[in-house]
C-alpha positions as CSV (number, residue, x, y, z in Angstrom):
1,M,3.6,207.8,114.0
2,R,3.1,204.0,115.8
3,F,4.6,201.1,115.4
4,L,2.6,198.1,113.9
5,H,4.5,194.6,113.9
6,V,7.5,192.7,113.6
7,M,8.3,190.1,111.1
8,I,9.9,186.7,111.7
9,R,10.5,184.1,109.2
10,V,9.5,180.3,110.5
11,K,10.5,177.0,109.4
12,D,7.3,175.2,110.8
13,L,4.4,177.2,110.4
14,E,2.2,175.0,112.1
15,K,4.6,174.4,115.4
16,S,5.0,178.0,115.6
17,L,1.2,179.3,115.3
18,D,0.7,176.4,117.9
19,F,3.5,178.2,120.2
20,Y,2.2,181.9,119.7
21,T,-1.4,180.9,120.0
22,K,-1.8,178.3,122.3
23,L,1.2,179.1,124.8
24,L,1.6,183.1,124.4
25,D,-2.3,183.9,123.8
26,M,-1.6,185.5,120.6
27,N,-4.7,185.7,118.2
28,M,-4.8,185.2,114.4
29,V,-5.9,188.7,113.0
30,R,-5.4,188.1,109.5
31,T,-3.4,186.2,106.7
32,I,-2.0,187.2,103.1
33,M,-1.0,184.8,100.6
34,L,1.8,185.9,98.4
35,E,3.5,184.2,95.5
36,D,6.2,183.0,97.4
37,A,5.2,183.0,101.0
38,A,2.3,182.9,103.4
39,L,1.9,186.0,106.0
40,Y,0.3,185.2,109.3
41,F,-0.4,188.3,111.6
42,L,-0.9,187.4,115.1
43,S,-1.7,189.9,117.9
44,D,-1.8,190.5,121.6
45,E,-5.1,190.8,123.7
46,D,-5.3,194.4,123.4
47,G,-4.4,194.3,119.5
48,Q,-1.9,196.6,120.1
49,T,1.2,194.5,119.3
50,Q,1.5,192.1,116.2
51,I,4.0,189.5,115.2
52,E,3.7,188.4,111.7
53,L,4.9,184.9,111.2
54,T,6.3,184.5,107.4
55,A,6.4,181.2,105.6
56,N,8.4,181.3,103.1
57,F,7.6,178.3,100.3
58,D,11.2,177.8,99.7
59,T,12.4,177.5,103.3
60,P,15.9,176.6,103.8
61,E,16.2,173.0,105.0
62,N,17.5,173.9,108.1
63,G,15.6,176.9,108.8
64,Y,17.0,180.5,109.4
65,E,19.6,181.8,111.6
66,N,19.5,184.8,113.9
67,G,22.0,187.4,113.7
68,N,23.9,188.5,116.6
69,A,22.1,191.9,116.5
70,F,18.7,190.4,117.4
71,G,18.1,189.9,121.1
72,H,14.4,188.9,122.3
73,F,10.8,189.5,122.3
74,A,9.1,190.2,125.5
75,F,5.9,189.2,126.9
76,E,4.1,190.2,130.1
77,V,2.5,187.9,132.3
78,D,0.1,187.8,135.4
79,S,1.6,184.8,137.3
80,M,5.0,183.3,136.5
81,D,3.8,180.1,138.3
82,E,0.9,179.9,136.1
83,F,2.8,180.5,132.7
84,T,5.1,177.6,134.2
85,K,2.3,175.1,134.4
86,K,1.2,176.3,131.1
87,L,4.6,175.9,129.5
88,H,5.2,172.4,130.7
89,A,2.0,171.2,129.8
90,H,2.6,172.2,126.0
91,G,5.9,170.4,126.1
92,Y,8.3,173.4,126.6
93,E,11.1,174.2,129.2
94,Y,12.9,177.1,130.3
95,L,15.9,178.4,128.4
96,Y,16.8,180.7,131.9
97,E,14.3,179.9,134.7
98,P,12.5,182.1,136.5
99,F,14.5,184.9,138.6
100,Y,13.7,188.0,140.3
101,M,15.8,190.9,138.6
102,R,15.9,193.5,141.5
103,E,17.0,196.2,138.8
104,A,13.9,195.8,136.9
105,G,11.4,195.0,139.9
106,S,10.2,192.0,138.5
107,K,10.3,188.3,138.1
108,I,11.7,187.2,134.5
109,A,12.5,184.1,132.4
110,F,13.5,183.1,128.9
111,I,12.1,180.7,126.9
112,K,12.7,179.8,123.2
113,D,10.0,179.6,120.3
114,P,10.5,176.8,117.8
115,D,12.6,178.6,115.3
116,G,14.9,179.6,118.2
117,N,14.2,183.0,118.8
118,E,14.3,184.4,122.6
119,I,11.3,185.2,124.4
120,E,11.4,187.2,127.8
121,I,8.6,186.4,129.9
122,I,8.0,189.1,132.6
123,E,5.8,189.0,136.1
124,K,5.3,192.5,137.2
């Protein structure tokens, strides 16, 4: 058995596609159109991990609420400094600025996507 993807619902598809493809360098793999939604599958650079962005046609006006069980996604970067430049160039800010986490042996930071999902950025 292997893990295939995680699905998140998005309020503004264009903002989410821009965020995940331009800031986090994910690649569009495929799109599936359903009666009630459009599904956009994005993959990381090695094609092993995917996120499915689901744009329901009847999206609540205020978007979706995250439950308290969900924590965050995590992405690895080669350079936190380079990622910080890219983050600011795209008009985003950190939720939690980069810091060294001794227990994990890496530098980490947190951002939020356009729908408020937390994303951990890890520099190994």
